[in-house]
BAKEDO-257037 format. One record per residue: residue in three letters; y, x, z of N, C-alpha, C in turn. Coordinates in pm, whole numbers, plus 50000, padded with zeros to 5 digits. Layout:
<rs>
AlaYXZYXZYXZ...
</rs>
This chain:
<rs>
Met042929602547401043629608447288042659609947171Leu043099605947051042229606346935041699620346906Asn042589630146904042199643946878043299652946931Pro042979661947024044019670247087044699679946990Arg044179681346868044859690046772046219684446732Leu046389671346745047669665146709048069655646820Pro048639660746929048929652547047050239644847034Lys050269635546945051429626746923050929614246851Ile051819604746829051479593246746051329598046603Trp050109596846548049879601446413050699593246314Tyr051199600246211052069593646113051639597945974Gly051279588345890050839591945756050259580145683Gly049139582445612048529571545539047629576145427Asp047189566545346046249569245237046929577345127Tyr046219587745085046729596544981045619598744879Asn045939597244752044949597644645045289608144541Pro045209621044576045589631444479044659632044359Glu043459626144371042549626044255043109617744140Gln044129609444167044729601344062045819608943985Trp046099621344025047269628443973046879642343924Asp047739647843842047639661943806047849670243934Pro047099681243951047219689244074048629694044104Ser049459695644001050819700544025051659690644104Val051319677744098052089667544170051979669544321Met050869674944365050629676244508051649685444575Glu052129695544504053119704644563054379697044603Glu054849688444514056039680644545055749670344653Asp054559664444651054189654744754054229661144893Val053629672844905053589679645035054989682545085Arg055869686644995057259689145036057879676445093Met057669665045026058259652545073057569647445199Phe056269649945213055599646345338056289653245456Lys056619665745439057279673145548058649667245578Val059369663245474060679657045494060539644045573Ala059479636645545059269623545609058609624545745Gly058189636545787057509637845915056069633445912Ile055479632545794054089628245780053169639745818Asp052239637045909051359647845956049879644545943Val049529632645888048129629045866048009622145730Ala047039626445651046749619945524045289615445523Thr045079602745488043719597745469043329600145324Val042329608345302041939612045166040479608745141Asn040139608445010038739607044968038209592844987Val039089582944988038649569245016037809563544902Phe038209566144777037479560844662037169571844562Ser036529582444608036259593944523034779596044494Trp033939586444527032499588644512032139592944369Ala032709586344269032369589644131032769603844094Lys033859608944151034269622844126033399632744202Leu033029629244321032229638344403030789639544354Gln030259628544298028839628344264028639622144126Pro028579630244019028419624843884026999620643850Asp026009624443929024629620143908023869621644040Glu022559619044034021779618744157021799631844235Glu021829643044167021649656044231022909664444242Thr023929661344165025109670044156026209665344250Tyr026769674744326027919671844412029019681944381Arg030239676944365031369685544330032469683744435Phe032619693644518033589692744628034799701944609Glu034889708744495035949718644480037339712444488Glu037539701144422038859694744428039189690344571Leu038199684944640038439680644778038689692644868Asp037999703744842038279716144916039759719844904Asn040249719444781041649723244755042619713844826Val042299700944824043159691144891043189693845041Met042039695245102041949697845246042719710445283Asp042499721145208043149734045239044649733245218Arg045059726945108046499726445077047259718245180Leu046719707145222047389699045323047479706645455Tyr046379712545497046379719245627047329731245628Arg047469737745514048359749345507049789745645545Asp050179733045521051519728645556051539719745680Gly050479720845761050469713645888050169698845877Ile049529694645768049159680645750047659679345769Tyr047279671545869045869669945902045239658845816Val043909658045824043199648945735042329639145813Cys042469626545778041489616245811040599615245688Leu039359619945700038499621645583037559609745567Ala037719602645456036879591145426035589595645356Thr034579587245364033279590645304033139585745160Ser034089577945112034129573444972033109562744936Thr032409557245032031289548445000031679533644986Gly032979530944976033439517144958033239511844818Ala032939520644722032679516244584031729526244520His030559521644477029579530744419029969534444275Pro029459545844225029799550244088029139541443982Ala029719541743862029199533743751027779538143712Trp027519551243718026179555843679025099550043771Met025459548043897024489542643991024169528043959Ala025199520343923024979506343887024119505143762Arg024309514343665023529513843541022069517643564Lys021849528343641020489533443659019729526143769Tyr020459520843867019799514543982020459500944009Pro020119490943929020799477843944020569471144078Asp019649476344161019489470244294020749471844380Val021659481044342022889482644421023869471144396Leu023669463444290024629453044253024379440244333Arg025459434544381025349422244459025089410044371Val024549399844435024469386444378025459377744454Asp026289370344382027369363044449026899349544502His027829342144561027529329444626027009319044528Met027339320944400026859311744297025499315844242Gly024959327144292023659331744245023729340644123Arg024909345944089025089354143970025029368944005Lys024279376443928024179390943947025439397443893Arg026079405343977027319412043935027029423543841Lys028049426943762028069439443687028859449643768Phe028939461943717029769471943783031229467743775Gly031969470043884033399467143883033909463544020Gly035209464544034035849461444161035439471244269Arg035429466644392034949474444507034219464744600His033779469344715032899461044800031809455044712Asn031279463244624030389458044521028939462244541Ser028589467344658027239472444683026459462944773Cys025209460444737024329452544823024019460444949Pro024269455045067024039462645189022559465145219Asn021679457845152020239459945173019569466945055Ser020389472744967019859480644857019359494044909Pro018089497644886017599510844927018379522044859Thr018789519744733019549529944661020899532344728Tyr021609521544758022919523244822022779530144958Arg021839525845036021679531845169021299546645159Leu020439550045065020029563945049021209572845011Tyr021929568944906022969577744854024249577544939Ser024549566445003025739566145090025529575045212Ala024339574145274024059582645389023999597345348Arg023439599945230023349613845184024729619645158Leu025639611745100026999616645076027709619545208Ala027539610645305028149613045437027629626045497Glu026329628445482025749640845534026329653045464Lys026449652445331026989663845256028429666845299Leu029229656345316030619658245358030679664145498Ala029869658845589029909663845727029469678345734Glu028439681645660027949695445660029009704945606Arg029729700645502030689709445436031969711245517Tyr032439700645581033769701145644033709701345797Ala032539703245852032389703045997033319712846067Gly033529724346010034369734346076035779735046025His036169725745940037519726645881038579723445987Pro039569732146004040559729946110041479718046085Gly041509713145961042379701745932041739688245954Leu040439688045982039729675245998040019669146135Leu040639657246134040969650246259040019638746289Leu039569631846184038899618946204038059615946081Trp036919609046103036109603945993036409589045970His036499585445842036789571745799035629567345710Val034729559045761033539554845687033889543245593Ser033509544845466033699534445365035149529445367Asn035369516445348036719510845351036649495645354Glu037239489745457037369475245466036059468045431Tyr035029470645510033749464145488033919448945476Gly033179443045384033219428545372032469423845250Gly032299410645239031599404545127030109403245153Tyr029549391845116028139389245136027379390645004Cys026079392845015025189393744900024049383844919Tyr023559378244806022519367944811021359371544717Cys021109384544701020069389044608018689388044673Asp017659391244594016289390544645016029400744755Leu016699412344746016559422344853017109416844984Cys018249410144975018829404145096017959392745148Ala017359385145056016469374345099015299379845179Ala014689390645128013559396745199013999402545333Ala015149409045334015659414845459016029403845559Phe016529392645509016869381345595015609376145665Arg014529375045590013279370345650012789379945757Ala012929392945731012519402945832013409401845956Trp014719399645935015669397946046015279385646128Leu014899374746059014509362446128013209364346207Arg012259371846150011019374646222011299381646355Glu012209391146349012539398446472013249389446572Arg014079380446523014869371846612014019360746673Tyr013109354746593012389342846638010899345146661Gln010379356346613008979360146632007989352046548Asp008079338746550007119330746475007819318446416Leu007179312346317007789301146245007889288546331Asp006969286646424007069274946512008379275346591Thr008689287346642009939288746718011139286746626Leu011089292846508012209291146415012409276446379Asn011339269546347011469255446310012069247146423Arg011669250346546012209243046660013689246446681Met014019259246675015399263646701016349259446590Trp015849258746468016679254746354016719239546335Tyr015889232146405015849217446391015489213646247Thr014439220246195014089218446055013399205146025Ser013149197046128012629183646101013659175146027Phe014909178946031015959172045956015789174845806Trp015819164345727015759165245580014539173145531Gly013439172245605012199178145558012249192945532His012899200445623013079214745602012019223445670Thr010979217445724009969225345796009389236345708Phe009349248545763008829260045689007429263545740Tyr006509266145645005149270145678004849284545638Asp005779290745568005619304745527007009311145525Trp007109323345572008419330145576009059330845438Asp008239332245334008779333545199009399320745146Glu009239309745218009889297145178011369297045213Ile011799306245297013199306645341014019314445239Val015099308345191015979314745092017389315445147Pro018199324945096019579325845144020359313045117Pro021219308945209022029296845190023259299845104Asn023279294644983024449296144896024579283644810Glu025309284644700025539272844615024249267744551Leu023209275944547021939271844489021029265144590Ser021439265344718020549259844821021309250744917Glu021889256545023022419248245132023949246645134Glu024679255345066026119255745086026879251344961Trp028119247144987029049244844877030429248944925Gly031149255844836032509259844869032629270244978Arg031539276945015031519287745113031809283145256Ser032379271445276032749267345412032049254545456Arg031139249645375030399237645413028919239945387Ser028089234445473026649236645463025919223945503Thr024809221145434023969209845475023089213445594Phe022919226545617022099231045728022809242645797Gln023679239245891024559249145951023819260446021Thr022669257646081021969268046154021519279246062Ile021029275645944020629285845847021839293945804Ser022929287045774024149293945730024709302845839Leu024659298145962025149305946075024339318746091Asp023029317646084022189329546097022389339145978Tyr022669333645859022889342645745024169350645763Arg025179344845824026409352245852026139363345954Arg025389360046057024999370446154024239381646084Phe023299377745998022469387545928023309396445836Gln024219390645758025019398745666025969408045742Ser026539403245851027369411945935026549423545988Asp025329420646034024449431146084024019440645972Ser023809435545851023389443945740024469454045704Leu025709449645697026809458845668026989468745783Leu026819463945906026899472946021025819483646012Ala024629480045968023549489845954023939500745854Cys024609496845745025079506845648026089516245714Tyr027019510745787027999519045858027289528645954Arg026309523546027025649531846128024839543246066Leu024309541145946023619552045878024579563645852Glu025759560545804026749571045779027249577145910Tyr027479568746008027929573546139026969584046193Ser025679581346184024669590746238024719604046166Glu024899603746035024959616245960026209624345997Leu027319617446014028559624446051028449630646190Lys027879623346283027769628246421026789639946433Lys025839640446342024859651346343025559664946330Tyr026609665446250027309678046223028639679246299Thr029239667846333030559668146398030569658746518Pro029819661946623029709652646736031019650246809Asp031989659346795033249657946868034369651746785Ile034089648346660035099641846576034879626846578Ala035909619246609035799604646617035509598846478Val034769587646479034399580646356034879566246366Thr035439561146256035909547346253035719541646114Thr035969528846100036159522445970037249512145988Asn037999509545882039169500945897038819486245889Met039189479145995038949464846006040159457045953Met040029443945952041069435645889041469423745977Gly041679426246105042209415946192041259404346211Thr041669392446173040849380446190039969377846069Tyr039659388245992038779387045876037539378945913Pro037169368845832036169359245878034719363545869Glu034369373445786032959375345752032179384345846Leu032839392445927032149401846014032479398846160Asp031489400246245031669398546389032109411946447Tyr033419413846455033949426846497033589430346641Phe033379420646726032939423946862031549430346860Arg030709426246766029389432346753029489446446694Trp030479448646610030669461846549031299471946645Ala032159467346734033019476246812032289487346887Pro031109484946948030459495847021030119507946935Tyr030069506146804029659516946714030839523946648Leu032039520246686033239527246641033799535146757Asp034109547846735034699555946843036109551446873Val036799546446772038129540846790038269529446690Ile038919518746732039169507546641040349511046551Ser040189508546423041329509746331041399497046248Trp042619493646206042739481346127043939481846034Asp043889472945932044899472445827045729459845843Asn047039461345862047929450245896048769446345775Tyr048469434745717049189430045600049619415445617Pro050619412845700051099399045712051769394345584Ser051739381245563052459375245451053939374145484His054709369745384056149368545406056479358245513Asn055559348745536055829338145634054859338345752Thr054149349345773053259350245889054079350446017Pro053779341846113054529342246240054379355846308Phe055459360746368055399373546439054339373046549Ser054179361346609053209360046717051779361346664Phe051549357546538050199358946482049859373646463Thr050819381446414050589395846401050379402146538Ala051169398046636050979403146773049589399646824Met049149387346801047819383146845046739391746781Thr046909394946653045889402746584045849417046635His047019422946662047019436046729046279435346862Asp046549424946939045899423547069044399421447054Leu043989414346949042569412446923041899425746891Met042529433846808041959446846775041889455846899Arg042909455246982042869462847108041759457747200Gly041529444747195040529438747283039099441547243Leu038869446347121037489448647076036769458947161Lys037529468647212036919478847299037549478647438Gly037779466547488038209465047626039569470547659Gly040479470947561041839475447588042109489647546Gln041139496347486041359510047439042399510047326Pro043329519647325044289520447214043579521247080Phe044249516146977043649515046845044509522546743Met044029522846620044759529046510045309518246417Leu046599519046386047129511746272046819520546150Met045749517046077045279525545968046059523045840Glu046429510445815047199507345694048249496745724Gln049379498345660050389488045642051179492345519Thr051949483645462052749487845349054139492045396Pro054699502745337056069506445372057079496345318Ser056689488745216057649479945150057039466345118Gln056349465445004055809452544965054329453944931Gln053659442444931052269442044890052199438044743Asn050989437444691050859433944549049879422444525Trp049169418144629048049409044606048259395244666Gln049409392944729049679379744784050489371544684Pro050549358444700051289350244604052749354144590Tyr053389357944701054799361644700054939374944774Asn055199385644699055199399044756056629403544782Ala057189397744887058579400644921058719414844974Leu059889420644949060209433645008060349432145159Lys060009442545231060379443145372061869446245379Arg062599437745446064039439645458064339452445537Pro065539458045519065879470145594065609468445743Gly064909478045800064589477945942063259471645977Val062699463545885061479456145918060269465345926Met060159474845835059029484245841059009491445976Arg060149496246020060239502946150059889493346263Leu060439481246257060209471246361058729467946371Trp058079465446259056669461646262055789473446300Ser056219485546267055459497346312055489498246464Tyr056649496146523056739496646669056069484546734Gln055979473446663055209462146718053759466246739Ala053199473746642051829478646657051719488246774Val052659497546785052649507246894052789500047028Ala053669490047032053889482647156052619475947206Arg051749472347115050539464947151049299473547153Gly049489486947147048369495747173048019505647065Ala048769506146954048459515546847048929529546886Asp048079539346859048439553446877048619560446743Thr048679552646634048969558046502049849548146426Val050599553346331051339545146235051019550846097Met050219543246020049729548145891050039537845782Phe050179542845660050529534345547049439534545440Phe049359523845366048819524445232049999520845141Gln050449530345068049929543145032051049553445039Leu050709566445034051759576645043052449578744908Arg051709578744800052319578844666051789566844588Arg052689559844520052319547544450051509550744324Ser050369543844310049549545244190050319540644067Ile049909545543950050609541643826049739532843737Gly048519529943781047659521343701046789512643788Ala046179502543726045249493343788045959484143888Cys045179477643974045689465844046046619469144162Glu046729482044203047599485144316048849493044275Lys049179492644146050349500444101051669494544149Phe051669481844190052899476044244052829474144396His051829480144459051769480144606052689491244656Gly053479488144757054479497344806053929510844851Ala054789520944855054379534444894055579541844951Val055289552145027056359560745079057089567444962Ile056329572644866056899578644745056729568644632Glu057849563744580057809553444477057599559744339His057519551144237057279555944101058359565544053Val059549564444108060619573544066060299587944103Gly059489589944208058959603144238059819612144323His060909607044383061719615444471062019608144601Glu062699615144691062929609644825064209601544837His064949599744728066239592944736066079577844714Thr065239571844797065039557344792065219551744932Arg065549538944938065699532345068064419533445150Val063279530845085062009530645156061689544445213Phe061849554745131061539568245180062449571945297Gln063719568745286064649572445393064309565445524Glu063889552645515063469545645636062209551945695Cys061269555645607060039562045654060349575445720Ala061269583045662061639596045718062299594545854Glu063129584345869063779582045998062749578446105Leu061799570046069060739566646164059919579046199Gly059639587346099058909599746125059609608546226Arg060929609446216061699617546312061609611646453Glu061659598346462061559592046594060189594446657Leu059149593146578057799595146632057589609646675Gln058189619046603058139633046647058809634446783Gly059939627646801060679628446927059939622247045Leu059109612047018058349605747127057219614547177Ala056799624047091055729633447126054509625847178Asp053989629847295052749623647344052999613547456Arg054249609447474054569600547587053699588047592Leu053509581847475052849568747473051349569447448Leu050849581247416049429582347382048539577747497Asp047609569147465046609563947558047199555047667Ala048469551147653049029541447746048349527847723Arg048159520447830047389507947824048269495747843Val047819484647787048469471647806047719464347917Glu048429460948023047809454248137048139439348133Ala047119431048150047329416648142046419409448240Lys046919398448294046129389748380045819376448313Ala046329374448192045999362548113045229367047990Ala044269358947947043439362447831043129350047750Val042999352147619042589341647526041279346147462Val040299337247460038979340347407038959338547256Phe038359348347186038129347447041036689351247016Asp035969343146938034549345746915034209342446770Trp033739352746697033469350846553032329341046529Glu031259341746608030129332646586030549318246612Asn031339316146714031879302846740032749298346623Arg033539307446568034379304246453033529299946334Trp032469307546306031589303846194031039289846215Ala030579287146336029969274146363030989262846348Val032199264846398033239254546387033539251646241Glu033699262146162034179260146025033049256745928Leu031789258545969030669253545889030369238845919Ser030949233846026030609220446072030929209945966Ser030099199545964030319188345870031209177645932Gly031959180946026032899171846092033469178846213Pro034419173146282034979159946257036189159846162Ser036799171746132037989172046048038019184645965Val038309183145838038429194845751039639203345790Asp040569197545863041779204745903041599212846031Leu040439211846094040199219646216039919234146178Lys040839242946209040719257146180040759264746312Tyr039669271446341039509278046471040649287946498Val040939296546403041959306846425043319300446454Asp043629289646383044909282846406045009277546548Glu043929271646598043979266046734044069277146839Val043369288146816043499299546908044939304546908His045509305646788046879310946779047889301846849Lys047679288846847048629279846914048759283247062Tyr047649286147127047699289447269048239303547291Tyr047839312847206048399326347216049909325747196Asp050359318247097051789317347069052569311947188Ala051979302447260052669297147378052909308147481Leu051919316647505052089327747598053059338147542Tyr052989340447412053909349847346055359345347365Gln055619332447343056989327247358057459328147503Leu056509327847596056849329247739056969343747782His056669353247691056709367747719055689371647826Ile054529365147820053419368147911052469377847843Gln052179389047907051199398447853049829391447843Thr049179393147730047929386047705046919395247639Asn045679394547683044589401447616043789391447535Met043299395947419042339388247341040959393647374Ile040049384847415038759389547465037609381847400Gly036429387947401035209381047363034539375147484Val033509367147462032829360547574032009370547655Glu031819382747600031079393047675031969400347776Glu033279398347769034229405447855033999402048003Asp034429411148089034399408848233035529399248270Phe035209386748299036229376748330036939379648462Ala036319387348549036899389748682038209397348674Arg038509403448560039769410948544040979401748534Tyr040749388648516041839379548480042029368548584Glu043229362848581043559351248664043539338348583Leu043859339648453043929328148364043169331448235Ile042209322948199041459324748074041539311747995Ile041899313047868042019301547779040999303147667Ala040189292947644039149293447540039279281147452Pro040179281447354040349269647269039129267147181Val038799254547162037729250247072036469258747095Leu035999258847218034789266347252033569257747218Tyr033439254847090032399245947036030999250847070Met030759263947053029449269847078029449276947212Leu028469273647295028279280647421027019289247411Lys027189302247411026059311347407025389311647545Pro024149316447550023449316847678024229324447785Gly024359318447902025009324848015026499323348022Val027149318747914028609318047913029119307048006Ala028469295448007028909284548095028849288948241Glu027779295748278027659300448416028719310948447Lys029029319348351030059329548368031429323048392Ile031729312648316032989305348334032999298548471Arg031859292848509031769285848638032069295548754Arg031499307548747031749317448854033209321648856Phe033799322948738035219326748729036099316448799Val035849303848772036659293248833036369292248982Glu035119293049018034719291749159035419302149245Arg035629314149191036279324949266037799323749269Gly038349313749196039789311549203040529312449072Gly039839315048962040489315848833040859302248777Ile041799302348684042159290148611041589291448470Phe040789281648430040169281348299040719269548222Val041099272048097041619261448010040779261147883Thr040259249347850039619247647721040109234747658Thr039589231547539040179220747461039109211747402Phe039589201947328038749193347246037709201547169Phe036609195147133035529201047053034999213747119Ser034759212947249034199224247324032919219847394Gly032019229747415030769227147484029819218147407Ile029919217947275029159208247196027749213247165Val027629226147124026339231047074025959244147142Asn024679247847124024219260847170024379271247059Glu023849283247076024089293946980023389291546847Gln022479281746841021839278246714022509266146649Asp023659262146701024399250646648023629237546668Ile022829236846773022109224646809022839218046925Val023099205046913023889197747011023199197947148Thr023979200447251023509199447389023589184747430Val022439178347448022429164047478022799161547623Gly023139148947650023519145147786024999142947800Gly025709143447688027149140647692027999153047675Tyr029029151847593029999162847578030829163947706Pro031279175547744031159188747681029959196947729Gly028789190947726027549198247747027489205647879Glu027219218547873027059226647994028349227748075Leu029489224048018030759224748090031129211448156Arg030289201448142030639188048188030919187548337Ser030059193248418030259192548563031429201148607Leu031629212548542032749221248577034079214348548Leu034159207848433035409201448392035579187648456Gly034499181748504034589168748570034929157448476Ile034439158248351034749147848253033519145048167Trp033559133648098032619130447991033439126347870Val033199132847757033859129347631032929120047554Glu033339107547540032469097647477032529098147324Glu033749099647269033929099747124035019109747088Ile035059113346958036079122446907036729115946786Asp038019113446794038759107246683039449118046602Ala039299117646470039969127146381041169120146317Leu042359125546339043579119546285043889125646149Pro044109117346047044469122745916045849129145919Pro046179137245817047499143845814048629133745828Gly049579137245912050739128645933050589118446043Gln049369115846087049149106146195049129113546328Met049879108446425049979114946555049709104946666Asn049379110146782049319102346904050299108647002Glu050239104447126051129109847229050349113347354Leu050809123847422050369126847557051439121647651Val051059112647740051989107047837051599112647973Leu052499120248034052189126948159052079117048274Thr051099119348359050989112048485051789119548591Glu051779114248710052479121148820051869134848844Arg050539136248827049869149248846050289159248738Gly050659154248621050949163148510052409166448490Gln053249164148590054679166348571055249177148663Pro054699189248661055339200048734056569205148660Ser057189215548714058549219248679058789222248532Glu057859229048462058149233648327057909223148219Leu057349211848254057189200848158058319190948182Lys059329191648096060589184548121060549170048077Arg059689166847980059619153247927058339146447974Gln058309133447959057099126147996056149124647878Arg056679124847756055859122347638055919134247541Tyr054759138047486054659148847389053719144447277Ser054019148447156053169144647044051899153047042Cys050849147446983049589154646966048899149346842Gly047939157046790047279152746667045989160346643Leu045539160146519044329166546469043079159446521Leu042739161546648041619154746712042079148646844Cys041449137646880041699131547010040349128247074Asp040039134847183038809132047257039019119847347Leu038069110747343038129099047431037369102547559Ile038129104347667037629110947787037479100947902His036399102747979036219095748106036239106248216Ser037019103848319037019113048433035759111048516Glu035149122248553034019122048646034369130848766Gly035569128748816036059136348931037319144248901Ala037609146548773038809154048736040059145448755Glu041149151948792042439145248797042969143748655Val043679132848630044229130248497045679134748495Ala045979144648409047349149948398048139143048289Ala047449137448190048119130148082047149120248021Val047699109347970046909099147902047449097447760Tyr046669091047674047129088447539048149077047538Gly049089077947445050179068247442049999056947344Thr049089058547246048949048147144047479046547107Asp047229037047017045919034046959045039026847060Phe043789023747020042939015547108042549022947234Tyr042709036247235042389043847356043649047447436Gln044729040047412045939041647493045599040347641Gly046089049647721045849049447864044619057247907Met043759061247812042599069347848043039083747875Pro042299091247957042669104947987042739113547860Ala043769121947854043939131247742043969145747789Val044509147947908044539161347968044079159748113Thr043119168148153042559166948289042499180648356Val042399180248488042179192448566041169189348676Asn040189197948690039159196148792039219207748890Arg039329204649016039269214949121037809218749141Tyr037529231549129036139236049139036139249149217Gly035499249049333035569260849419037019263649455Lys037459275949434038839279749464039749278449342Gly039189274649227039959274849103040139261249040Gln040579261548914040859249448839040279250648699Ala039759239548646039259238948509040009227948435Trp040799231948335041649222748259040989219448125Tyr041199207148081040709202747951041849195647878Val042159200547758043219194647677042529187947558Gly042549174547557041709166947466042259164947327Ser043429170547297044009169447164044799182147136Ser045399183047018046189194846982047659191447000Pro048289195847110049639191447143050709199547069Glu051919194547075053059201847022053319214347106Pro053989224447048054169237147119054879236047254Glu055829226947265056579225947391055679222147508Phe054689213647481053739210047587052909222247626Met052399229447529051569241147560052349251347641Gln053589253847600054389263647674054669259047816Gly054969246247832055229241247967054009241848055Leu052859237448001051629237848079051279252048120Leu051299261448024050899275048054051909282148143Ala053189278648131054189284248222053889280348366Asn053499267848386053149263248520051909270248574Leu050889271548488049649277848533049859292648563Cys050659299348481050959313448508051729314948639Ala052659305948662053439306648786052529304648908Glu051559295648897050619293449007049849306149043Lys049529314048941048739326248963049599338648976Gly050909337048981051789348548998051879357448876Ile051609351948758051689359648634053099357948578Ala053889368448586055299367648550055539372648408Pro056569367448341056949373048210057349387648223Val057179395148117057629409148117059129409648138Leu059849401748061061309400448073061679386148035Asp062869382348070063449369848020064249373447897Ala063739369947779064379374047654064609361947565Pro065589362747475065869351447385064719348947288Ser064709337147229063749333947125063909343647008Gly062789347646950062839357146840062809371546884Val062769373647015062679387147071061319388647137Glu060589398647097059249401147149059319412047255Val058649409847368058629420047473057189422147518Thr056839434447541055519437847592055599451547658Gln054539455347728054539467947803053249475647783Arg053379488847789052229497847803052489506647924Ser051419510447993051559518248117050669530548112Lys051169541248176050429553848176050969562848285Ala050069568248365050409578548464051619574848549Gly051649562448598052739558248685054009554348614Lys054029555048483055199551148405054889538348328Thr055919530148313055809517948234056769518748117Tyr056279515048000057079515347878057229500947828Thr058449495847838058739482147798059349482247659Phe058699475147567059159474247429059929461247410Ile061119462347354061929450747319062099451047168Leu061549441047100061529440746953062309428446907Asn063419430746842064269419746798063919415846655His063179404846639062799400246506063899392346438Arg065009390446505066129383146447066999392446365Ala067749386646270068639394746185069919398646257Glu070269391346366071489394346439071169401046573Ala072149407846629071979414746757071789404646870Val071079408946975070879400647093071159409147217Glu071399402447328071529409147457070389404647547Val069769414347613068639411747701068989416547841Thr068799407947939069069411448078067889419348134Leu068189430448198067149439348251067079438548403Pro065949442148460065849442848606066759453848661Asp067039452848787067919462548852067079474448899Ser066649482548802065879494548833066189504948727Pro066089517648761066459528048664065509528548545Met066099528948426065329529448303066049538148202Thr065259544448116065809552548008065269547347876Glu066159545947778065739541747645065259554147570Leu063979554347534063359566647483063879570947347Leu064239561747261064639565347126066039571247121Thr066849568247223068219573747228068449583147345Gly067579582347447067759590447567068829585247661Val069319573147637070419567447715069869559747835Ser070509561447950070169553348067070679539148047Cys069899529248091070229515348062070839508548183Ser071789499848154072409491648258071719478148262Arg072349468548326071719455448347071569447348219Val072429449948121072359442447996072199452247881Leu071209449847798070929458647685071169451047555Arg071949457047468072179451247335071169457347237Val070459448747167069489453147068069929447746932Glu070149456646838070639452646707069619444046634Gly070099437146531069209429146449068079437546392Arg066839432546407065619439546368065539453446433Gly066109454246552066119466946625064999467746728Val064859479746783063789482746878064369490546995Ala063909487547115064199495747232062909498047308Ile062749510247357061579513747439062109519147570Leu061879511847678062449515247808061369521547896Glu061649533547944060739540448035061209538248178Ser060289534648265060639532448405059459536348492Gly059729537048623058689540648719057839528848755Pro056919530648848055959520148882056589507748941Ser057829508548992058459496749052058699485748951Phe058709489448820058979479348719057699473048666Asp056559477948708055279472648659054979459448731Arg055139448248658054979435048719053539432148759Phe052589439448703051199436348727050599444848836
</rs>
């Protein structure tokens, strides 16, 4: 439980009373109570108000906000305000200003605008966190600490260059090792002095942020910048814990955000929180995958939905309204996948600057007689009714999909084989197949305990870190099913090719040799033609389309489940399976159409006894959380029309209505059902 002072699903969001006359807060608090809002995130961007110069701190306004909210039973998630430094700091101490990818020194403006290796930024951000912790340590309304806001963005200044060299010294110890590990004999890059190493940007190794002439340097710089921002977070974390050791500390993450290795950050967050902002056309399965990824950062621990919009966003190309029922539906999607909070950005809509058209619980009209407010109030009443039933309930899964940020960086920095190869997209294709099959799935890092699972899928496992190949081998040997794909096992953690034939360290496990990799241009496809070995029950056709990349495979003991249907490599293996110990290692040499993925994974799940949560129509999402012998099955209808779902023959109660359920449940368009049942319904 996040904090026993509020033993329910927290409901609220970002609140910025510093943007308003103090009299507005009285009306806001009244409407918060109407909407069932019991948590407000405050002080997110107040650094300039709190600290007008080096020595002066002004907390009186924040005191009033904290006291006024608590007086009406509204608790506070208190931010440290360090997501944007004050203008006076940028003027007096220009070392806080970042240098961008083009090598240009920034002026004051925007946010995420501080160099993470600036001594000034580190000094004053940690000091502000300490002042806040010291002042509010005993405040009864304090529920949670929120450090900075949505960390991100890289810096390429001289301070970062010097810190990068120090980071490299610690990692490699000496230049001989660095030169060997970086393969600097290529293009005359041998370094004889640490000061010869410069950050990789448009002035040196990179162009367009996603391409590099020297991937190893670029890869290490991403690791370094992620670590640098983490160091800033940890400075504030330490100050907060000094005064409030029992108050949880977090910072809001951004799902599959590319610049930070969230698995590396996760041990230093007491609870994972994240901001969910899908586009108008984001697949529901992609949002589900991202919730599962956030839950997976700390081994399945429930997470916080820190931000979502009640209505529309303001920063995407097309900022469509959430249709009636969608806000509620997507809120429960987060809860279904492990969220113990439902929070919004923002509670009252700003009237100026770039977020004035971002949706809010209280719109510009300033009263509660709006569609959005009424929907928020109805959800607030439901969450009050659920009380603590779902808190700390866990999602149990025997299937897992691997996600690795360092592998992603390496794939997308690569100078081949295809500009269309996007790591996140390929991971999502396999997750989506399990989602459509209604199979509970965990998103895991390579550090996870593989023994918890029966089926592990690692798409595009291009980079193999030390020990990972052996870990996979033990998993399969003990009886697990492992699935990987094209462009896997190619390089080590320094992006240096493992010689001796692809897929490198996985070659003997998979029982194949990949001789060449063909990149298909947009619109060009090949076919997977199933062999007798590849035609179990869920694959209904013999031929399936495939594209993007095609690995030219030779079997070295693996059975061939499918061959290519066209081109000069027609008839060569395309999908293989190798029996290894008690388990199986599958290799899918191209990117197949969804029907093939669903059929293949349905068969593999059936082999391992991994059953769907329910048999539900397309467009209906189902998942479960379990706690204290009870199972909570969520049925989320993403369709505009009502559907009927067949239920198992066991007693269940629908929590939102209190009604006992029969064999067939009708779920309205964009509706939600939460079914409580005993342990007999727990398929796992």
